[in-house]
C-alpha positions as CSV (number, residue, x, y, z in Angstrom):
1,M,0.1,0.1,0.0
2,A,1.0,3.5,-0.9
3,D,2.1,6.1,1.4
4,F,-0.4,8.9,2.2
5,R,1.8,11.7,-0.2
6,Q,0.5,15.7,-0.1
7,D,0.9,15.8,-4.2
8,G,-0.9,12.4,-4.6
9,P,-4.8,12.4,-5.3
10,T,-7.2,12.7,-2.4
11,I,-9.7,10.4,-4.2
12,E,-8.7,7.0,-5.3
13,P,-11.2,5.5,-8.1
14,C,-13.0,1.9,-6.9
15,P,-11.8,-0.3,-8.8
16,Q,-8.2,1.1,-7.4
17,L,-9.5,0.9,-3.7
18,L,-10.7,-2.5,-4.1
19,E,-7.2,-4.1,-5.6
20,A,-5.5,-2.2,-3.0
21,T,-7.4,-3.7,-0.2
22,A,-8.1,-7.3,-1.6
23,G,-8.8,-9.5,1.2
24,Q,-8.3,-7.5,4.0
25,K,-11.2,-7.1,6.6
26,L,-14.2,-4.9,5.9
27,I,-14.3,-2.2,8.4
28,T,-17.9,-1.2,9.3
29,D,-20.0,0.4,11.6
30,D,-21.2,-2.9,13.2
31,N,-17.1,-3.8,14.1
32,M,-15.7,-0.5,15.2
33,G,-17.4,-1.1,18.4
34,T,-14.7,-3.3,19.8
35,E,-12.1,0.1,19.1
36,W,-14.0,2.0,21.7
37,R,-15.3,-0.3,24.4
38,Y,-12.3,0.5,26.9
39,F,-12.8,4.3,26.3
40,L,-16.9,4.0,26.8
41,G,-16.6,1.8,29.9
42,L,-18.2,-1.1,28.4
43,E,-15.5,-3.4,29.9
């Protein structure tokens, strides 16, 4: 995956983004709760 660059595009075309993220776990609102459980005092 390319590093963030100030002179690069700010929006990637969908096919390019799908190719770059193929095989990676999908992040949705449904599974982000695990990132906030300690901050929100849920655990």
